[in-house]
mmCIF file of the C-alpha atoms, coordinates in Angstrom:
data_MODEL
# 
_entry.id   MODEL 
# 
loop_
_atom_site.group_PDB 
_atom_site.id 
_atom_site.type_symbol 
_atom_site.label_atom_id 
_atom_site.label_alt_id 
_atom_site.label_comp_id 
_atom_site.label_asym_id 
_atom_site.label_entity_id 
_atom_site.label_seq_id 
_atom_site.pdbx_PDB_ins_code 
_atom_site.Cartn_x 
_atom_site.Cartn_y 
_atom_site.Cartn_z 
_atom_site.occupancy 
_atom_site.B_iso_or_equiv 
_atom_site.pdbx_formal_charge 
_atom_site.auth_seq_id 
_atom_site.auth_comp_id 
_atom_site.auth_asym_id 
_atom_site.auth_atom_id 
_atom_site.pdbx_PDB_model_num 
ATOM 1  C CA . UNK A 1 1  ? 0.346   -0.208 0.218   1.00 0.00 ? 1  UNK A CA 1 
ATOM 2  C CA . UNK A 1 2  ? 0.772   3.335  -0.571  1.00 0.00 ? 2  UNK A CA 1 
ATOM 3  C CA . UNK A 1 3  ? -0.046  6.821  0.590   1.00 0.00 ? 3  UNK A CA 1 
ATOM 4  C CA . UNK A 1 4  ? 0.629   9.948  -1.824  1.00 0.00 ? 4  UNK A CA 1 
ATOM 5  C CA . UNK A 1 5  ? -0.148  13.365 -0.679  1.00 0.00 ? 5  UNK A CA 1 
ATOM 6  C CA . UNK A 1 6  ? -0.928  16.214 -3.195  1.00 0.00 ? 6  UNK A CA 1 
ATOM 7  C CA . UNK A 1 7  ? 0.828   19.777 -3.445  1.00 0.00 ? 7  UNK A CA 1 
ATOM 8  C CA . UNK A 1 8  ? -2.119  22.031 -2.264  1.00 0.00 ? 8  UNK A CA 1 
ATOM 9  C CA . UNK A 1 9  ? -0.094  24.994 -4.230  1.00 0.00 ? 9  UNK A CA 1 
ATOM 10 C CA . UNK A 1 10 ? -0.660  23.275 -7.957  1.00 0.00 ? 10 UNK A CA 1 
ATOM 11 C CA . UNK A 1 11 ? -0.090  25.622 -10.769 1.00 0.00 ? 11 UNK A CA 1 
ATOM 12 C CA . UNK A 1 12 ? -2.340  23.628 -13.049 1.00 0.00 ? 12 UNK A CA 1 
ATOM 13 C CA . UNK A 1 13 ? -1.898  20.358 -12.659 1.00 0.00 ? 13 UNK A CA 1 
ATOM 14 C CA . UNK A 1 14 ? 0.304   17.522 -11.082 1.00 0.00 ? 14 UNK A CA 1 
ATOM 15 C CA . UNK A 1 15 ? 0.496   13.719 -12.132 1.00 0.00 ? 15 UNK A CA 1 
ATOM 16 C CA . UNK A 1 16 ? 0.353   12.106 -8.428  1.00 0.00 ? 16 UNK A CA 1 
ATOM 17 C CA . UNK A 1 17 ? 0.952   8.086  -10.323 1.00 0.00 ? 17 UNK A CA 1 
ATOM 18 C CA . UNK A 1 18 ? 2.166   7.302  -14.008 1.00 0.00 ? 18 UNK A CA 1 
ATOM 19 C CA . UNK A 1 19 ? 2.194   3.743  -14.957 1.00 0.00 ? 19 UNK A CA 1 
ATOM 20 C CA . UNK A 1 20 ? 1.851   2.032  -18.824 1.00 0.00 ? 20 UNK A CA 1 
ATOM 21 C CA . UNK A 1 21 ? -1.961  1.229  -17.469 1.00 0.00 ? 21 UNK A CA 1 
ATOM 22 C CA . UNK A 1 22 ? -2.946  4.963  -14.956 1.00 0.00 ? 22 UNK A CA 1 
ATOM 23 C CA . UNK A 1 23 ? -2.394  8.557  -14.644 1.00 0.00 ? 23 UNK A CA 1 
ATOM 24 C CA . UNK A 1 24 ? -3.971  10.588 -12.014 1.00 0.00 ? 24 UNK A CA 1 
ATOM 25 C CA . UNK A 1 25 ? -3.948  13.882 -12.004 1.00 0.00 ? 25 UNK A CA 1 
ATOM 26 C CA . UNK A 1 26 ? -4.535  16.652 -9.503  1.00 0.00 ? 26 UNK A CA 1 
ATOM 27 C CA . UNK A 1 27 ? -5.787  20.011 -11.760 1.00 0.00 ? 27 UNK A CA 1 
ATOM 28 C CA . UNK A 1 28 ? -6.632  23.392 -10.593 1.00 0.00 ? 28 UNK A CA 1 
ATOM 29 C CA . UNK A 1 29 ? -8.319  25.393 -12.789 1.00 0.00 ? 29 UNK A CA 1 
ATOM 30 C CA . UNK A 1 30 ? -8.878  29.278 -11.365 1.00 0.00 ? 30 UNK A CA 1 
ATOM 31 C CA . UNK A 1 31 ? -11.838 30.315 -11.809 1.00 0.00 ? 31 UNK A CA 1 
ATOM 32 C CA . UNK A 1 32 ? -12.336 32.132 -15.440 1.00 0.00 ? 32 UNK A CA 1 
ATOM 33 C CA . UNK A 1 33 ? -9.937  29.782 -16.977 1.00 0.00 ? 33 UNK A CA 1 
ATOM 34 C CA . UNK A 1 34 ? -10.935 27.104 -18.901 1.00 0.00 ? 34 UNK A CA 1 
ATOM 35 C CA . UNK A 1 35 ? -9.347  22.999 -20.156 1.00 0.00 ? 35 UNK A CA 1 
ATOM 36 C CA . UNK A 1 36 ? -10.213 23.493 -23.821 1.00 0.00 ? 36 UNK A CA 1 
ATOM 37 C CA . UNK A 1 37 ? -11.553 20.625 -25.941 1.00 0.00 ? 37 UNK A CA 1 
ATOM 38 C CA . UNK A 1 38 ? -9.407  17.514 -25.819 1.00 0.00 ? 38 UNK A CA 1 
ATOM 39 C CA . UNK A 1 39 ? -10.139 13.820 -26.047 1.00 0.00 ? 39 UNK A CA 1 
ATOM 40 C CA . UNK A 1 40 ? -7.692  10.969 -24.015 1.00 0.00 ? 40 UNK A CA 1 
ATOM 41 C CA . UNK A 1 41 ? -7.063  7.241  -25.116 1.00 0.00 ? 41 UNK A CA 1 
ATOM 42 C CA . UNK A 1 42 ? -7.892  5.920  -22.237 1.00 0.00 ? 42 UNK A CA 1 
ATOM 43 C CA . UNK A 1 43 ? -11.091 5.270  -19.857 1.00 0.00 ? 43 UNK A CA 1 
ATOM 44 C CA . UNK A 1 44 ? -11.717 8.436  -17.588 1.00 0.00 ? 44 UNK A CA 1 
ATOM 45 C CA . UNK A 1 45 ? -12.965 9.284  -14.328 1.00 0.00 ? 45 UNK A CA 1 
ATOM 46 C CA . UNK A 1 46 ? -13.302 12.781 -12.525 1.00 0.00 ? 46 UNK A CA 1 
ATOM 47 C CA . UNK A 1 47 ? -13.855 13.256 -9.741  1.00 0.00 ? 47 UNK A CA 1 
ATOM 48 C CA . UNK A 1 48 ? -14.759 17.324 -8.237  1.00 0.00 ? 48 UNK A CA 1 
ATOM 49 C CA . UNK A 1 49 ? -12.962 17.565 -5.231  1.00 0.00 ? 49 UNK A CA 1 
ATOM 50 C CA . UNK A 1 50 ? -13.278 22.168 -5.088  1.00 0.00 ? 50 UNK A CA 1 
ATOM 51 C CA . UNK A 1 51 ? -15.055 24.496 -6.700  1.00 0.00 ? 51 UNK A CA 1 
ATOM 52 C CA . UNK A 1 52 ? -17.799 24.804 -9.581  1.00 0.00 ? 52 UNK A CA 1 
ATOM 53 C CA . UNK A 1 53 ? -17.028 24.045 -13.083 1.00 0.00 ? 53 UNK A CA 1 
ATOM 54 C CA . UNK A 1 54 ? -19.085 23.391 -16.876 1.00 0.00 ? 54 UNK A CA 1 
ATOM 55 C CA . UNK A 1 55 ? -17.890 20.168 -18.225 1.00 0.00 ? 55 UNK A CA 1 
ATOM 56 C CA . UNK A 1 56 ? -19.275 19.928 -21.876 1.00 0.00 ? 56 UNK A CA 1 
ATOM 57 C CA . UNK A 1 57 ? -19.712 17.132 -23.414 1.00 0.00 ? 57 UNK A CA 1 
ATOM 58 C CA . UNK A 1 58 ? -18.665 18.081 -27.470 1.00 0.00 ? 58 UNK A CA 1 
ATOM 59 C CA . UNK A 1 59 ? -19.927 14.531 -29.274 1.00 0.00 ? 59 UNK A CA 1 
ATOM 60 C CA . UNK A 1 60 ? -23.832 15.135 -27.366 1.00 0.00 ? 60 UNK A CA 1 
ATOM 61 C CA . UNK A 1 61 ? -23.645 19.232 -27.033 1.00 0.00 ? 61 UNK A CA 1 
ATOM 62 C CA . UNK A 1 62 ? -24.304 19.180 -23.606 1.00 0.00 ? 62 UNK A CA 1 
ATOM 63 C CA . UNK A 1 63 ? -23.264 20.911 -20.777 1.00 0.00 ? 63 UNK A CA 1 
ATOM 64 C CA . UNK A 1 64 ? -23.483 20.283 -16.923 1.00 0.00 ? 64 UNK A CA 1 
ATOM 65 C CA . UNK A 1 65 ? -22.147 21.930 -13.370 1.00 0.00 ? 65 UNK A CA 1 
ATOM 66 C CA . UNK A 1 66 ? -19.866 19.687 -11.736 1.00 0.00 ? 66 UNK A CA 1 
ATOM 67 C CA . UNK A 1 67 ? -19.650 20.693 -8.054  1.00 0.00 ? 67 UNK A CA 1 
ATOM 68 C CA . UNK A 1 68 ? -17.891 18.244 -4.756  1.00 0.00 ? 68 UNK A CA 1 
ATOM 69 C CA . UNK A 1 69 ? -18.703 15.467 -4.990  1.00 0.00 ? 69 UNK A CA 1 
ATOM 70 C CA . UNK A 1 70 ? -19.757 15.197 -8.576  1.00 0.00 ? 70 UNK A CA 1 
ATOM 71 C CA . UNK A 1 71 ? -18.129 12.421 -11.505 1.00 0.00 ? 71 UNK A CA 1 
ATOM 72 C CA . UNK A 1 72 ? -17.823 12.026 -14.272 1.00 0.00 ? 72 UNK A CA 1 
ATOM 73 C CA . UNK A 1 73 ? -17.579 9.264  -16.527 1.00 0.00 ? 73 UNK A CA 1 
ATOM 74 C CA . UNK A 1 74 ? -15.587 9.086  -19.948 1.00 0.00 ? 74 UNK A CA 1 
ATOM 75 C CA . UNK A 1 75 ? -14.693 6.639  -22.137 1.00 0.00 ? 75 UNK A CA 1 
ATOM 76 C CA . UNK A 1 76 ? -11.889 6.600  -24.407 1.00 0.00 ? 76 UNK A CA 1 
ATOM 77 C CA . UNK A 1 77 ? -11.836 9.543  -27.257 1.00 0.00 ? 77 UNK A CA 1 
ATOM 78 C CA . UNK A 1 78 ? -15.065 11.335 -25.708 1.00 0.00 ? 78 UNK A CA 1 
ATOM 79 C CA . UNK A 1 79 ? -14.132 14.700 -26.919 1.00 0.00 ? 79 UNK A CA 1 
ATOM 80 C CA . UNK A 1 80 ? -14.644 17.280 -23.916 1.00 0.00 ? 80 UNK A CA 1 
ATOM 81 C CA . UNK A 1 81 ? -13.483 20.161 -22.031 1.00 0.00 ? 81 UNK A CA 1 
ATOM 82 C CA . UNK A 1 82 ? -14.124 22.384 -18.506 1.00 0.00 ? 82 UNK A CA 1 
ATOM 83 C CA . UNK A 1 83 ? -14.584 25.755 -18.053 1.00 0.00 ? 83 UNK A CA 1 
ATOM 84 C CA . UNK A 1 84 ? -14.525 27.034 -13.716 1.00 0.00 ? 84 UNK A CA 1 
ATOM 85 C CA . UNK A 1 85 ? -17.290 29.255 -12.954 1.00 0.00 ? 85 UNK A CA 1 
ATOM 86 C CA . UNK A 1 86 ? -15.177 29.398 -8.898  1.00 0.00 ? 86 UNK A CA 1 
ATOM 87 C CA . UNK A 1 87 ? -11.973 28.223 -8.806  1.00 0.00 ? 87 UNK A CA 1 
ATOM 88 C CA . UNK A 1 88 ? -11.690 24.360 -9.303  1.00 0.00 ? 88 UNK A CA 1 
ATOM 89 C CA . UNK A 1 89 ? -9.924  20.974 -8.393  1.00 0.00 ? 89 UNK A CA 1 
ATOM 90 C CA . UNK A 1 90 ? -10.965 18.208 -9.732  1.00 0.00 ? 90 UNK A CA 1 
ATOM 91 C CA . UNK A 1 91 ? -9.038  14.576 -9.980  1.00 0.00 ? 91 UNK A CA 1 
ATOM 92 C CA . UNK A 1 92 ? -8.723  12.921 -12.928 1.00 0.00 ? 92 UNK A CA 1 
ATOM 93 C CA . UNK A 1 93 ? -8.020  9.070  -13.523 1.00 0.00 ? 93 UNK A CA 1 
ATOM 94 C CA . UNK A 1 94 ? -7.138  7.482  -16.959 1.00 0.00 ? 94 UNK A CA 1 
ATOM 95 C CA . UNK A 1 95 ? -7.182  3.897  -17.211 1.00 0.00 ? 95 UNK A CA 1 
ATOM 96 C CA . UNK A 1 96 ? -6.140  1.475  -19.932 1.00 0.00 ? 96 UNK A CA 1 
ATOM 97 C CA . UNK A 1 97 ? -9.192  -1.004 -19.407 1.00 0.00 ? 97 UNK A CA 1 
ATOM 98 C CA . UNK A 1 98 ? -9.152  -4.381 -20.572 1.00 0.00 ? 98 UNK A CA 1 
# 
C-alpha cells in the first residue's frame, strides 16, 4: 500500500501516479479559466473536489455544472472541455481497461 499526499499549491496540474495503464492527475483551474476541448485514449473518471465548473460533452453538445462530490465518466476518445466558474480542483483518473 502506498499513501500519496497532493500538493496544495499546484499550478494547473500535477501527475500523482503515472504507469503504463493508469495516470492520476490533480487538476487546478482558476475561476474564469478553461481547459480547451480535448480527448484521451483512456477510460476516464473525473471527481470534483472543490469549486464549480461547467463540464462540456462535445459529442452530445451538452454541458453540466459539476460541484464537489460529482463524478464524470468518459470513454476513450470522448471530446470534452471544462470551464471553471469558481476556483476548481478535480482528480482525473485515466485507465487503460481491457
